[in-house]
N, C-alpha and C positions, 0 to 999 in steps of 0.2 A: 197263257195270258200274263203270268208273272214275268216270263222271259221277255215278252214283247214290251211290257212296261219298263223293264230294266234297260232294254235296248233303246227305247224312246227317251228315257231319262238320260242315258249316256250320250245319245246323239244330241239332245238339247244342251247338255252341259258342254259338249265339244263345240257346238255352234256358238254358245255364249262366250266361251274362252277365245274362240277365233275372233269374235267381234271385239272383245276387249283388247286383243293383241293387235288388231288391225291398225296400220299406220294412219295418222291424221292427215288431212289436206295441208298443203303448204300454207302457213299463215301469212298475213300482210301486216307490215309495220310502216311507220313514217320514215321517209327518206327521199333521196334524190337518185334516180337511176343513172343520171349523168355523172355520178361520182363513183361508179362501179369500177372494179379492176379484176384481173385474172392472173393466175399462175398455174404451173403444172410441171410434173416430172415426166420425162420420156414421151410416151404417146400423149400424155397430158400436156407436155410442153409444146409439142407440135400443135395440139388442139388450142392451147392458150394463144399461140401466135396467130392461128386462123381466126380466133374469136376477136383478138385485138384489132387485126387488120380489117376484118369484115364489119365490125361494129365500132370503128374508131370514133364515130361521132359521140358516143356515150361512154366508152371504156377508156379510162384515163391512164392506164399503165398495165404492163405485163411483166411477169416473172417467168423466165425460161430456164429450167433446170434440165440440162441435157436434151436440148431440142434444136431444131433447125429452122430454116426460113419457110415462109408461107409457100404453099403449093409445091413443096420440095419433091414429093413423089410423082407429081404431075398426074395424079389420079389413078395410079395403077400399083398393084402389089409388087410388080416387077421393078418399079421405081423406088421402092422403099429401102432396099439394102444400101444403095449409094447414099441415102440420107441418114444412114447409121454408121457404116464403116468408112464411108467416103470412097473416092472423092465425090462431093456433092455436085449437083448440076450447077452450071454457070449462073451466077446471080443475075446477070443481065437478062437472061431469058425468063427467069421467075418474075423480075420486076416488070417486064413487058406484059406477061400474062396478067399480073395484078392490075396493071393500068387498064388493060382491056376489060377486066371484070368490073372495075370502077366505072368506066365509061358506059358500060351496059346496065349499070345500076344494080348489079349482083352483090356489090359490097359498097360501104360508105365511101364518100370522096376521100382521096388519099391526102388531101391537104390537111386533114385532121392530125395526121401522124406527127407533124412537126411539133405539135403541142403535147405529145405523149411521152411517157417515161418508160425505160426498159431496163430490166435486170437480166443478165445472162450469167450462166454458171456452167463450167465444165470441169469435172474432177480429173486430175492427171492420171488416175488409175482406172478411169472409165473406158472399158473396151467394148461397150455396147453402143453408145453414141460417141463417136470420136470428137476430139476438140476441133478438128477441121470443119465439122458440120456446124458446131456452135459459132465458130469464126464466120462461117457463111451467113448465119443469122444476123450477126453484127453488121456485116457488109450490106446485107439486104436492107436493114432498117436505115443505115446511113444513106444508101442510095435513094430511099424514099423520103428523105428529108428530116429524119430524126437527128438533131444535133448531137455531137459527141458528148457535150456536157450533160445530156439527158440519158446517157447510156452508162450503166455500171456493169463491168464484165470481170468476174473473178475466175481465174483458171489455174491458179498455182496450188490449190489445196489438194493433197494426195488422196482424194476420195474415189470410191467406186461409183457404180451406177445407182444412185440413191438420193433421196431427200436428206438434207443434213440438219442435225439438231445438236444442241450443246451436250446432251447426256443420254438420250434415248436411242436404242437400236443397236445394230451390228457395229463392229469395228470399222473405222473410217474407210479403209481400202477395199472392203468386201463388196461383192455384188451378189446378193442373194436375198430371198424373201425375208422380211416384208419390204425390202428396198427403202429402209430408213436407217441411216447410219449416224453415229455420233463422231464428231471430229473436233480437233483443236486447231485454232488459227490465231497466230500472233499471241500465244500464251494463254488463250482462254477458249472455252467451247464456242463453236461457230453457230450462231443463231440465224439460220437461213431464212426462216419465216419473217423474222424481224427485219433482216436486211432487205428482203423483197418489199415489205410493206413500207419501210422508211424510204426506199428508193422511189416508190410510186407516190406516196402521200407527203413526203417530207418529214420533218421532226415529229415524233410521236411521244405520248406519255409512256413511262416505263411499263414493261409487260406486267400483268397482274401476277402477284405471288399466289393468289388463290382465286379460282374462277367463281364468278357470281351466279353462274348458271351451269347448264350441262348440254351436251350434244343431244339432239332429239332426232328421231326418225320421222320422215314424212312420206306420204304416198306419191311416188313418182310416176305411177301408171298413167295419169292424165296427160303427161308430157312424153310418153313412151309408146308410140305406135308400133305395131308389129314390124319386125325387121330392123328396128332401130338399135338393137343390142344395148338398150338402156334397162337397168334393173327395175324391179317393182318398187323399190324403196331407195330414197336418198337420205342425206343427213344434213343438219344445219345447226350451227352454233349461234345463239341469239343472246348477247349480253343482257343482263337484267334491265339496264337503263333503256335499252331499245324496246324491250317487252313492255316497259312502263310508259312508253310514249315519246321518248327522246328521238330526234331525227338522226338516222344512221345511214351508213353506206354499206354496200355489199362487195365482198371479195369472193370470187369463185376460185376454189382450189381443186384442181383436177389431178386425180391419181394417175399412176402409170399402168402399163400392161401388167397383168397378174397381181395388181395391187388393189383391186376393188374389194369392198367389204366382205363379199362372199368368199374371197380367197385369203384375206389377211386380217379380218375382224376390224378392230378399231385402230390398228397401227398407224394408218394415215390420218383419218379424221379425228382421232383422239390424241395423237402424239407428234404430229408434224410441227407443232409449235405455233400455229396461227391463232388458236383460241385465246391464248394468254395475252397476245398483243391486241387482238380484237376486243377483248373484254374491257380494257382500259382506254380504248380509243373509238368507241361507238361504231364498231365494224361488225356486221353480220357476216359469218363465213358460211358459204354454201358449198356443200360437198356432193355434187351430183355423182351418180354411180352408173357404171356400165356393168355388163355381165358377159360371160362367155357365150358366143353364138356360132358354133361350128356350122359349116366349114369356113365361113368368111372371116370370123373373128374368134378363134378358139381361146385366145389369151385375155379376152376382155379389154382390148385396147380401145382408145378413142379413135374415131375415124379421121385419120389424116392421109389415107391412101385410097379412099373411094369405095369401101365395101358397102356403104349405104346408098350409093348412087353418084351420078356425075356432078351433082350440085353440093357435094359434101363440104366444100370449102367456102360456100356462099352463105349469105344470110338466111336463105330458105332451105339450107341443108337440114336434114331431120334432127341431127344432134345439135347443130348450131342454134336452130330456132327453139329447141327444147331448153337449152341452157339459158338463153336470153329470156324466155318466158318465165322460167323459175326465178332468175335474178330480179327481173322487173316486178314480179308478183311480190317479192319480199319487201319491197319499199313502195307499194301501191296504195297504202292506206292514206286517207285524207289528212 
């Protein structure tokens, strides 16, 4: 009987500990979903382009770090290598496919894109996604009506395949986990997160020297149906002024392959540099998370090549609608 009591007490303690450790539901704050934006690295960059194009009515800008044009893979894994090493598919065919998707209502009207802003980046030492692929993304946006004045494209920095920060991470030219590098550009550390947010939103207040809040974990399971390759938990940074009732906007930051939290911890959501800019500019940063899902997605990539289904690049794609629902939830309070 003593042994049974010990077991019961231990099981109860474990259950209580699990309840305490359970992630909370995604909260809601005040804001405008039409002021949202998105950026990403690698597979996150391809996903960011998909998200911008599909939801162009409400997403006002995109940051693309080592990514290519919309529908580049044409929905097959076999199409992915050309979208990384090149040569990428002809832009004209991708534009035609995009126009057909818009006409059928699978994505928002393309006329919205002329009002959107784009940041593009290709490191000269990046041998994972070659510069020719990012060049193709620039050509794609231009052909769909984004004016040259609304596109910023940096490709002279000798960076490897990584998100770039002023001080954190690997040396600039490296390509290795956690795929966050520190680089100098024009005599100072290059702040890519700041460059992306300023390109999208215009002049900003200086980045915060000290954060007013901290990254928190939330329960991503309500947005992650079976087969979605979405993790059980996601992360979000909410500046204190947003939590206290100020109206804020949402930036979605998408990690790359093998860069989800289960693989690299807080390297991306804690150190990519978005939180400091967000803190002083009333921006909530959403860090949705994938996870490895063999055999279709062993590296935890975002779906830009169709492993979740033929509708992967449309508004009703399983990952696309999950991200949109999370972003909209964050600014849904009255």
